C-alpha positions as a printed Julia matrix, in Angstrom:
330×3 Matrix{Float64}:
 141.48  -172.84  -116.42
 140.66  -175.76  -113.81
 144.05  -175.04  -112.49
 143.64  -171.03  -112.4
 140.43  -171.43  -110.78
 141.72  -173.79  -107.91
 144.49  -171.5   -107.39
 142.34  -168.6   -106.9
 140.22  -170.55  -104.33
 143.37  -171.35  -102.33
 144.96  -167.95  -102.32
 141.33  -166.51  -101.33
 141.43  -169.08   -98.55
 144.8   -167.92   -97.41
 143.98  -164.18   -97.93
 140.72  -164.64   -96.0
 142.22  -166.26   -93.1
 144.69  -163.68   -92.48
 142.26  -160.74   -92.53
 139.98  -162.65   -90.17
 142.72  -163.09   -87.74
 143.5   -159.72   -88.04
 140.04  -158.2    -87.16
 139.92  -156.59   -84.03
 136.23  -155.42   -83.89
 132.7   -157.61   -84.11
 131.83  -155.01   -86.65
 134.82  -155.51   -89.03
 134.28  -159.16   -88.66
 130.94  -158.84   -90.02
 132.49  -156.7    -93.0
 134.95  -159.62   -93.9
 132.03  -162.29   -93.75
 130.17  -160.34   -96.14
 133.11  -159.78   -98.38
 134.2   -163.13   -98.53
 130.99  -165.22   -98.11
 127.91  -163.06   -98.62
 125.76  -163.31  -101.88
 127.87  -161.0   -103.64
 131.18  -161.98  -101.94
 134.53  -163.04  -103.5
 133.6   -166.87  -103.09
 130.5   -166.51  -104.64
 132.09  -164.8   -107.6
 134.74  -167.12  -108.18
 131.9   -170.24  -108.16
 130.05  -168.48  -110.84
 132.78  -168.73  -113.2
 132.55  -172.6   -112.86
 130.15  -172.54  -115.55
 133.24  -172.4   -117.86
 134.14  -175.56  -116.78
 133.97  -178.98  -118.26
 131.44  -181.29  -116.83
 134.09  -183.77  -115.69
 136.21  -180.96  -113.61
 133.13  -179.19  -111.77
 133.19  -181.82  -109.06
 136.78  -181.22  -108.04
 136.28  -177.72  -108.17
 133.28  -177.92  -105.92
 134.88  -179.84  -103.31
 137.87  -177.24  -102.96
 135.17  -174.44  -102.96
 133.57  -176.4    -99.94
 136.59  -176.83   -98.11
 137.39  -172.79   -98.68
 134.18  -172.17   -97.34
 134.32  -174.18   -94.41
 137.83  -172.78   -93.46
 136.54  -169.49   -93.83
 133.84  -169.9    -91.57
 135.78  -171.61   -89.08
 137.93  -168.73   -89.15
 135.0   -166.53   -88.62
 133.44  -168.25   -85.65
 136.98  -168.6    -83.76
 137.72  -164.82   -84.18
 134.09  -163.95   -83.36
 134.42  -166.01   -80.09
 137.57  -164.32   -79.33
 136.06  -160.7    -79.86
 133.11  -161.38   -77.81
 135.13  -162.71   -75.05
 137.29  -159.84   -74.79
 134.36  -157.6    -74.91
 132.78  -159.18   -71.88
 136.24  -159.1    -70.16
 136.54  -155.47   -70.82
 132.82  -154.81   -69.68
 133.43  -156.81   -66.34
 136.81  -154.9    -65.88
 134.53  -151.43   -66.47
 131.9   -152.25   -64.11
 133.95  -154.17   -61.37
 132.82  -153.34   -57.91
 135.77  -152.37   -55.59
 134.35  -153.8    -52.0
 137.54  -151.84   -50.54
 136.06  -148.43   -51.51
 133.9   -146.49   -49.31
 130.22  -146.78   -49.99
 127.94  -143.62   -51.25
 126.03  -142.27   -48.09
 122.47  -141.88   -48.76
 120.79  -140.28   -45.44
 117.84  -142.12   -44.07
 114.68  -140.66   -43.72
 113.15  -140.48   -40.2
 109.73  -141.27   -38.99
 107.4   -138.45   -38.16
 106.96  -138.1    -34.43
 102.8   -138.16   -35.29
 103.42  -141.31   -37.5
 105.68  -142.9    -34.42
 102.85  -142.38   -31.87
 100.1   -143.69   -34.16
 102.28  -146.97   -35.09
 103.0   -147.62   -31.49
  99.58  -147.14   -30.48
  98.23  -149.12   -33.14
 100.59  -152.09   -32.34
  99.36  -152.15   -28.83
  96.01  -152.28   -29.6
  95.97  -155.0    -32.27
  98.39  -157.02   -29.82
  95.32  -156.81   -27.56
  92.9   -158.09   -30.41
  91.38  -154.95   -31.9
  91.02  -154.32   -35.53
  92.05  -151.32   -37.21
  89.49  -149.35   -39.38
  89.37  -146.35   -41.42
  86.72  -144.06   -42.83
  86.04  -140.95   -44.86
  87.37  -137.45   -43.56
  84.44  -135.53   -45.18
  81.21  -136.91   -43.68
  77.59  -136.28   -43.16
  76.15  -134.7    -40.33
  74.4   -138.13   -39.41
  77.51  -140.24   -38.83
  79.46  -137.35   -37.33
  76.61  -136.13   -35.06
  73.19  -137.75   -34.96
  74.35  -141.3    -34.82
  76.25  -140.45   -31.79
  73.48  -139.1    -29.92
  74.14  -135.57   -30.73
  70.73  -133.94   -32.42
  70.86  -130.9    -34.23
  69.9   -129.01   -31.21
  72.57  -130.11   -28.76
  74.91  -127.97   -27.21
  77.75  -130.27   -27.79
  77.95  -129.47   -31.04
  79.37  -126.06   -30.09
  82.44  -127.73   -28.54
  83.15  -129.59   -32.0
  82.36  -126.58   -34.29
  83.66  -127.89   -37.75
  84.09  -126.9    -41.5
  80.87  -127.38   -43.21
  80.72  -128.04   -47.12
  78.11  -126.72   -49.52
  76.48  -129.82   -50.02
  75.76  -129.91   -46.31
  78.28  -132.5    -45.76
  81.48  -131.59   -43.04
  85.06  -132.33   -42.16
  84.62  -134.87   -39.32
  85.47  -133.59   -35.83
  86.58  -137.08   -34.32
  86.84  -140.68   -35.5
  84.04  -141.82   -33.92
  82.14  -141.71   -37.18
  84.2   -144.37   -38.21
  82.81  -146.63   -35.24
  79.56  -146.01   -36.61
  80.17  -147.07   -40.28
  82.16  -150.19   -38.55
  79.09  -151.18   -36.4
  76.47  -150.93   -39.33
  78.27  -153.58   -41.23
  79.43  -155.77   -38.43
  77.7   -157.98   -35.63
  79.35  -157.94   -32.18
  81.5   -158.88   -30.4
  84.0   -156.26   -32.11
  87.07  -154.59   -31.19
  87.85  -151.68   -33.55
  90.63  -148.82   -33.38
  90.25  -146.0    -35.76
  92.99  -143.46   -36.0
  92.75  -140.55   -38.71
  92.7   -136.85   -39.32
  89.99  -134.67   -37.88
  88.97  -131.1    -38.07
  87.55  -128.4    -35.69
  87.37  -124.68   -36.16
  89.64  -124.08   -33.28
  91.96  -121.15   -33.15
  95.6   -122.0    -33.69
  98.28  -121.46   -30.93
 100.8   -123.49   -29.06
  98.65  -126.38   -27.87
  95.56  -126.11   -30.43
  95.2   -126.77   -34.33
  92.38  -126.66   -36.71
  93.53  -130.05   -38.04
  94.93  -132.79   -35.84
  94.84  -136.72   -35.59
  92.79  -138.74   -33.0
  92.74  -142.65   -32.22
  89.54  -143.96   -30.8
  88.86  -147.53   -29.68
  85.8   -149.45   -29.43
  84.73  -152.64   -27.86
  81.15  -154.25   -28.01
  80.37  -157.49   -26.4
  77.73  -159.13   -23.94
  78.62  -158.07   -20.17
  81.51  -155.64   -20.82
  81.61  -153.12   -18.09
  83.46  -149.84   -16.91
  86.14  -152.34   -15.26
  87.09  -153.61   -18.76
  87.48  -150.14   -19.71
  89.61  -149.39   -16.94
  91.72  -152.04   -17.49
  92.28  -151.8    -21.15
  93.36  -147.97   -20.73
  95.71  -149.0    -18.14
  97.45  -151.41   -20.26
  97.53  -149.29   -22.97
  99.13  -146.22   -21.16
 101.58  -148.31   -19.24
 102.71  -149.67   -22.65
 102.96  -145.82   -24.03
 104.42  -144.06   -20.9
 105.47  -146.63   -18.41
 104.03  -147.59   -14.93
 102.81  -144.31   -13.78
  99.69  -143.45   -11.31
  96.51  -142.97   -13.68
  92.69  -141.61   -12.3
  89.6   -141.11   -13.82
  87.43  -138.0    -13.44
  83.74  -137.92   -13.98
  83.1   -136.02   -17.33
  80.57  -135.91   -20.05
  80.16  -137.01   -23.63
  76.94  -137.32   -25.57
  77.81  -140.86   -27.04
  78.93  -142.51   -23.79
  77.38  -143.02   -20.15
  79.01  -142.58   -17.91
  81.79  -140.98   -19.14
  85.21  -140.21   -17.88
  88.6   -138.18   -18.28
  91.77  -140.07   -17.74
  94.61  -138.44   -16.27
  98.32  -139.32   -16.15
 100.69  -138.28   -13.3
 103.73  -137.18   -15.77
 106.78  -135.48   -14.01
 105.05  -134.85   -10.82
 101.84  -133.13   -12.8
  98.6   -134.52   -13.47
  98.2   -134.56   -17.73
  94.45  -135.05   -18.83
  95.33  -137.59   -21.77
  92.15  -139.27   -22.66
  88.39  -139.22   -22.81
  86.37  -142.47   -22.23
  83.25  -144.18   -21.42
  80.41  -146.46   -21.9
  78.64  -146.73   -25.21
  75.4   -145.04   -24.6
  72.5   -147.32   -25.26
  71.13  -144.59   -27.93
  74.32  -145.03   -30.14
  73.81  -148.85   -29.58
  70.2   -148.46   -31.01
  71.17  -146.2    -34.12
  73.33  -149.0    -35.56
  70.7   -151.7    -34.91
  72.12  -153.36   -31.64
  70.0   -154.44   -28.77
  71.47  -152.58   -25.64
  69.59  -155.1    -23.42
  71.75  -157.65   -24.73
  75.0   -155.96   -25.51
  77.51  -153.21   -23.76
  80.46  -151.43   -25.04
  83.43  -148.87   -24.03
  85.13  -146.33   -26.33
  88.06  -144.26   -25.49
  90.19  -141.74   -27.49
  92.97  -139.45   -27.45
  94.74  -136.64   -29.57
  97.83  -138.05   -31.06
  99.42  -134.26   -31.19
  98.92  -134.44   -27.1
 100.83  -137.71   -26.84
 103.7   -136.51   -29.24
 104.14  -133.39   -27.46
 104.1   -135.22   -24.03
 106.35  -138.03   -24.86
 108.58  -135.74   -26.97
 108.54  -132.65   -24.54
 107.45  -130.42   -27.83
 106.57  -127.02   -26.51
 104.52  -126.04   -29.83
 102.33  -128.23   -31.46
 102.72  -125.86   -34.93
 106.56  -127.67   -35.06
 104.84  -130.86   -35.93
 103.38  -129.45   -39.17
 105.91  -127.02   -40.28
 108.21  -129.56   -42.18
 111.34  -128.01   -40.74
 114.21  -130.87   -41.07
 116.12  -129.11   -38.09
 113.4   -130.28   -35.96
 112.22  -133.63   -37.49
 116.01  -134.97   -37.63
 115.84  -135.14   -33.62
 113.43  -138.27   -33.97
């Protein structure tokens, strides 16, 4: 009985090693592991028959069984390492990147001409020490008009007729409302620039739109004068358009006094490009600033106007049409 069991164990070892060496997949290798070394495997079945042996014969057969188990386990480990290495190598070859192949072209997006103007203008003002501020597009009458020295019966409201909402609020007609909100929360000195979308009830044509973009700047400090305003605008316009002649014409805005329009000599013609002025004392009072201590200046321009001049665009509506033939030029 002992010799028979010993022969079966040795035969199982040789048979198992050959089968394991022939396994060509990890799945097949796992099947063999279960078949030989599993709880219900062949080695276990042979060991269960050891109960029929005499007590003095069991240690010898047990020692042989351990060598068989160890040999099979070693064969399994070696073959698993071989198969896993082959799998990784095959994956590497399948996923290899041929650096000599031409790349897949993905067209790059373009900066919209309006965003390009806004980005450039903000870079200039930030470089001059200004902080970028933004506010809501849906405003109250107070922030859009009254705090800016434009009471309900003021004729200037006709020039900025806008879209009114059922709750009494409105769509802002300028980003000056951002300046009021900023001044309410900050103490002088302040330097702020406010970009954003604004709304007016204009008839849409080649140079007008009911929705457009503005950038406005505001500076409040002790001792600021109109000379500071002119110098700031000069530096800004030279950075945007180059060193060209500029002039200031007397004008009127309810929130500045004195007020002026800024003209730029562009290709032999004078173009109106900005409005500006010294902050009206009533505006300073509305936000709690003492006009006897502080003065300030403000200026603003339409982004579309700058884009049309710099890019020689003939119709403002092209900026909103999302026509790729047009946008790919920028």
